C-alpha positions in Angstrom: 157.3 13.2 65.4 161.0 12.5 65.6 160.9 9.0 67.2 158.3 6.3 66.5 158.2 3.1 68.4 156.6 0.0 66.8 156.4 -3.1 68.9 156.5 -6.2 66.7 155.7 -9.8 67.3 155.5 -11.2 63.8 151.7 -11.3 63.7 149.7 -10.0 60.7 148.5 -7.0 62.9 152.1 -6.2 63.7 153.0 -6.2 60.0 150.1 -3.8 59.3 151.4 -1.6 62.1 154.9 -1.6 60.5 153.4 -0.7 57.1 151.5 2.2 58.7 154.6 3.2 60.5 156.5 3.4 57.2 153.9 5.9 55.9 154.1 8.0 59.0 157.9 7.9 59.2 158.2 8.9 55.5 155.7 11.8 56.0 157.5 13.2 59.1 161.1 12.0 58.3 161.0 10.1 61.6 163.4 7.7 63.3 161.7 4.3 63.9 162.5 1.8 66.7 161.3 -1.7 66.1 160.9 -3.5 69.5 160.5 -7.2 70.1 159.8 -8.5 73.6 160.9 -12.0 74.6 157.9 -12.5 76.9 159.3 -14.9 79.6 156.6 -16.8 81.4 158.9 -18.9 83.6 158.4 -17.1 86.9 157.9 -19.2 89.9 156.2 -17.5 92.8 158.5 -17.0 95.8 161.7 -17.7 93.8 164.1 -14.9 93.1 166.2 -16.9 90.7 165.6 -20.3 89.2 168.3 -22.4 87.5 167.2 -24.2 84.4 168.7 -27.0 82.4 170.4 -26.5 79.1 167.0 -27.1 77.5 166.1 -23.6 78.7 169.2 -22.2 77.2 168.3 -23.8 73.9 164.8 -22.4 74.1 166.1 -18.9 74.8 168.6 -19.2 71.9 165.7 -20.2 69.5 163.6 -17.4 70.9 166.3 -14.8 70.2 166.8 -16.2 66.7 163.1 -15.9 66.1 163.1 -12.3 67.5 165.9 -11.3 65.2 164.0 -12.8 62.2 160.9 -10.9 63.1 162.8 -7.6 63.4 164.7 -8.1 60.1 161.4 -8.8 58.3 159.8 -5.7 59.9 162.9 -3.6 59.0 162.6 -4.7 55.4 159.0 -3.3 55.3 160.5 0.1 56.4 163.1 0.2 53.6 163.4 3.7 52.2 160.6 5.0 54.4 162.3 6.0 57.7 165.2 8.3 58.4 166.8 5.7 60.6 165.6 2.3 61.8 166.8 0.7 65.0 165.9 -2.7 66.3 165.7 -3.7 70.0 165.1 -7.0 71.8 164.2 -6.9 75.4 163.1 -9.6 77.8 160.1 -9.6 80.2 156.3 -9.2 80.3 155.3 -7.7 77.0 153.1 -4.8 78.1 155.2 -3.9 81.1 158.5 -4.0 79.1 157.0 -1.8 76.3 155.7 0.7 78.9 159.1 0.8 80.6 160.9 1.2 77.3 158.6 4.2 76.4 159.3 5.8 79.8 163.1 5.5 79.4 163.2 6.7 75.8 162.1 9.9 74.2 159.2 8.4 72.1 156.8 10.7 70.2 154.4 8.1 68.9 153.7 4.4 69.3 152.2 2.4 66.5 150.8 -1.0 67.4 148.6 -3.7 65.9 145.3 -4.1 67.6 146.1 -7.7 68.4 149.2 -9.8 68.6 150.1 -13.5 68.1 147.8 -14.5 70.9 144.7 -12.7 69.5 141.4 -14.3 68.9 138.7 -14.5 71.5 141.1 -13.5 74.2 141.5 -10.1 72.5 138.1 -9.8 70.9 138.1 -6.0 70.5 141.7 -5.1 71.3 144.6 -7.2 72.4 145.6 -7.2 76.1 149.1 -5.9 75.4 147.9 -3.1 73.2 145.2 -2.3 75.7 147.6 -2.1 78.6 150.1 0.1 76.7 147.2 2.4 75.4 146.0 3.0 79.0 149.4 3.2 80.8 151.4 5.8 78.8 151.1 9.5 78.1 152.5 9.0 74.6 150.0 8.9 71.7 149.2 5.4 70.5 148.1 4.7 66.9 146.3 1.3 66.9 146.2 -0.4 63.5 143.5 -3.0 62.7 
């Protein structure tokens, strides 16, 4: 396992996935990619592009700051465990973006929390993002509870 992908969202499950990723990375001397997706839910049907006010720009700036903080905290959990740690922020639907990232990169293993920040009854057994990734990739997925 040369390259491990760990999608992170700041949830407790995500942190557990990073800790498990540290164990696996250390055992296999793996590179780890921490991925955070800015999940944009601003699509308007029938509109190719939409111009927003500066309030949207402020929201996006705050979201990027939050993503950077989430990634830095996750990276700290991997200290001294991984051969190399990279961080990535991408924008789009979480599950689709993660799946596309996997397809475009040479990932050997995905480690994900069983639920994310929107867990609860919505993802009673397994979160919707984790479920979609699990069923739409050929790469092995380790789901951490």
